[in-house]
C-alpha positions as CSV (number, residue, x, y, z in Angstrom):
1,M,145.3,185.7,131.4
2,K,144.7,186.3,127.7
3,E,146.7,189.6,127.9
4,K,149.6,187.7,129.5
5,K,149.5,185.1,126.7
6,N,149.5,187.8,124.1
7,T,152.4,189.5,125.7
8,L,154.4,186.2,126.0
9,A,153.6,185.4,122.3
10,R,154.8,188.9,121.3
11,T,158.0,188.5,123.2
12,I,158.7,185.1,121.7
13,F,158.0,186.6,118.3
14,D,160.3,189.5,118.9
15,I,163.1,187.3,120.1
16,S,162.8,184.9,117.2
17,T,162.5,187.8,114.7
18,Y,165.5,189.5,116.2
19,L,167.7,186.4,116.0
20,F,166.6,185.4,112.5
21,G,167.2,189.0,111.4
22,S,170.7,188.9,112.8
23,L,171.4,185.6,111.1
24,A,170.0,186.9,107.8
25,V,172.2,190.0,107.9
26,A,175.3,188.0,108.8
27,F,174.6,185.4,106.1
28,G,174.1,188.2,103.5
29,V,177.3,190.0,104.5
30,V,179.4,186.8,104.2
31,W,177.9,185.9,100.8
32,V,178.6,189.5,99.5
33,I,182.2,189.2,100.8
34,R,182.6,185.8,99.2
35,S,181.3,187.1,95.9
36,D,184.3,189.5,95.8
37,L,182.2,192.1,93.9
38,G,182.2,194.8,96.5
39,T,180.9,195.1,100.1
40,S,178.8,197.8,101.8
41,P,180.7,200.9,103.1
42,W,181.0,199.6,106.7
43,D,181.8,196.1,105.6
44,T,184.6,197.5,103.5
45,L,186.1,198.8,106.8
46,Y,185.5,195.5,108.6
47,V,187.2,193.5,105.8
48,A,190.1,196.0,105.8
49,L,190.6,195.5,109.5
50,D,190.4,191.7,109.0
51,T,193.1,192.1,106.3
52,V,195.6,194.2,108.2
53,T,195.0,193.3,111.8
54,P,194.5,190.1,113.8
55,L,190.8,190.9,114.0
56,T,188.2,188.8,112.1
57,V,185.5,190.5,110.1
58,G,183.0,189.8,112.8
59,T,185.1,191.0,115.7
60,A,186.1,194.1,113.6
61,A,182.3,194.9,113.3
62,I,181.9,194.5,117.0
63,V,184.9,196.6,117.9
64,V,184.0,199.4,115.6
65,T,180.4,199.4,116.7
66,L,181.4,199.5,120.4
67,F,183.7,202.4,119.7
68,I,180.9,204.3,118.0
69,T,178.5,203.4,120.8
70,G,181.0,204.7,123.4
71,F,181.2,208.0,121.4
72,I,177.4,208.3,121.4
73,I,177.1,207.5,125.1
74,I,179.7,210.2,125.9
75,M,178.1,212.8,123.7
76,R,174.5,211.9,124.8
77,R,175.5,211.2,128.4
78,E,173.1,208.3,128.6
79,V,174.3,204.7,129.2
80,R,171.0,203.3,127.7
81,Y,172.4,203.8,124.2
82,F,174.7,200.8,124.8
83,F,171.8,198.5,123.9
84,M,172.0,199.8,120.4
85,S,175.2,197.8,119.9
86,V,173.4,194.5,120.7
87,P,172.3,193.7,117.1
88,I,175.8,194.3,115.7
89,I,177.4,192.2,118.4
90,L,175.0,189.4,117.4
91,V,175.6,190.0,113.7
92,G,179.4,190.0,114.3
93,I,179.3,186.6,116.1
94,F,177.1,185.2,113.3
95,I,179.4,186.6,110.6
96,D,182.4,184.8,112.0
97,F,180.3,181.6,112.4
98,F,179.4,181.7,108.7
99,N,182.7,183.0,107.4
100,L,185.1,180.9,109.4
101,I,183.1,177.7,109.8
102,V,180.1,177.2,107.6
103,F,181.4,178.8,104.3
104,V,185.1,178.7,105.0
105,D,185.8,176.7,101.8
106,F,183.1,178.5,99.8
107,D,184.8,180.2,96.8
108,P,182.4,181.0,94.0
109,N,183.8,181.9,90.5
110,G,182.6,183.1,87.2
111,T,178.9,184.0,86.9
112,G,178.4,182.2,90.2
113,R,179.9,185.2,91.9
114,L,177.1,187.5,90.6
115,A,174.5,185.0,91.8
116,V,176.1,184.9,95.3
117,F,176.3,188.7,95.4
118,L,172.7,189.1,94.5
119,I,171.6,186.6,97.2
120,G,173.6,188.6,99.7
121,L,172.3,191.9,98.4
122,F,168.7,190.8,98.9
123,T,169.3,189.0,102.2
124,I,171.0,191.9,104.1
125,P,168.0,194.3,103.8
126,L,165.7,191.4,104.7
127,G,167.6,190.9,108.0
128,A,167.6,194.6,108.7
129,A,163.9,194.8,108.2
130,L,163.3,191.9,110.6
131,L,165.4,193.7,113.2
132,I,163.3,196.8,112.7
133,I,159.9,195.1,113.1
134,S,161.0,193.5,116.4
135,R,160.6,195.8,119.4
136,F,164.3,195.5,120.2
137,P,167.0,198.0,119.2
138,A,167.6,198.0,115.5
139,G,171.1,199.5,115.4
140,V,173.6,202.2,116.2
141,F,174.3,204.0,112.9
142,E,170.9,205.8,112.7
143,E,171.6,207.3,116.2
144,L,175.1,208.3,115.0
145,M,173.6,210.1,112.0
146,L,171.2,212.1,114.3
147,L,174.1,212.9,116.6
148,L,176.3,214.2,113.8
149,M,173.4,216.3,112.5
150,K,173.2,217.8,116.0
151,I,177.0,218.3,116.3
152,F,177.3,220.0,112.9
153,K,174.0,221.8,113.4
154,T,172.5,220.7,110.1
155,K,169.3,219.2,108.9
156,N,170.8,217.9,105.7
157,L,170.2,214.2,106.4
158,V,171.3,213.1,102.9
159,L,174.7,214.9,103.2
160,V,175.4,213.5,106.6
161,R,174.5,210.0,105.5
162,I,176.8,210.3,102.5
163,L,179.7,211.4,104.7
164,M,178.9,208.6,107.1
165,E,179.2,206.0,104.3
166,A,182.2,207.7,102.7
167,A,184.2,207.6,106.0
168,P,184.5,203.8,106.5
169,V,185.2,203.3,102.8
170,T,188.0,205.9,102.9
171,I,189.5,204.4,106.0
172,G,189.2,200.9,104.7
173,V,190.8,201.7,101.3
174,L,193.6,203.7,103.0
175,L,194.4,200.7,105.4
176,T,194.5,198.1,102.6
177,G,196.3,200.5,100.3
178,L,199.0,201.3,102.8
179,F,199.5,197.8,104.2
180,R,198.6,195.6,101.2
181,G,198.9,197.7,98.1
182,H,195.2,197.3,96.9
183,I,191.8,198.9,97.5
184,G,190.4,196.0,99.6
185,S,186.8,194.9,99.1
186,L,185.7,198.2,97.4
187,Y,184.2,197.4,94.0
188,F,181.2,198.2,91.9
189,G,179.0,196.2,94.2
190,T,179.6,198.8,96.9
191,I,177.7,201.4,94.9
192,V,174.9,198.9,94.1
193,I,174.5,198.2,97.8
194,V,174.5,201.9,98.7
195,L,171.8,202.6,96.1
196,L,169.6,199.6,96.7
197,A,169.8,198.8,100.5
198,G,167.4,201.5,101.6
199,P,164.7,200.8,99.0
200,L,164.9,197.1,99.7
201,I,164.5,197.6,103.4
202,R,161.4,199.8,102.7
203,F,160.1,197.1,100.4
204,Y,160.4,194.4,103.0
205,L,158.9,196.6,105.7
206,K,155.8,197.2,103.5
207,L,155.6,193.5,102.7
208,F,155.7,192.6,106.4
209,R,153.0,195.2,107.2
210,R,150.7,193.8,104.5
211,I,151.2,190.3,105.9
212,E,150.4,191.6,109.4
213,E,147.3,193.4,108.2
214,T,146.2,190.2,106.4
215,W,146.6,188.2,109.6
216,K,144.7,190.7,111.7
217,S,141.8,191.2,109.2
218,P,138.7,189.2,109.9
219,V,138.0,186.2,107.7
């Protein structure tokens, strides 16, 4: 009976953590977009699709992720990889909820833009870390990276990761450049996010582990 209660409690914890993580990522993405100081590489593509197509930022994220997931499923020949797209689908829905409803009239200016950007910058990795500590799938891009390393027969993880992040930025800039005459949401904040997102996720994961160890340690 105690084991069943522990299992139920863990499941509830995982579901709650997963949903809160998705909300945190979506919230952070929208605030970074609203700051107009630069978005992450993949968000640069999503914003570009929002700008030049009928897609919203959230639906663009879902469409792109499902396309990548389909590619992985075909190459790996395993349908189970579909579940990797679940977090991005949730995040995409929440992005549109925040962007089109909650913060639709939110337009920071001056130094407020920097504050909004920083809040978003620290919130996105927090959400990503929460997705990771739950036992549900954390995302599709890590699997894409491993697949590309296999396809190109390389162990150079850093190079593949750089190419992965350069691709959506390039496509996004080309789309907005060709159809709108500007570089879209690419700005100095994009570089800041690329440099700090990984370290911030690691920081949050270490923090969560310390909290978990504190809870488990006898008083």
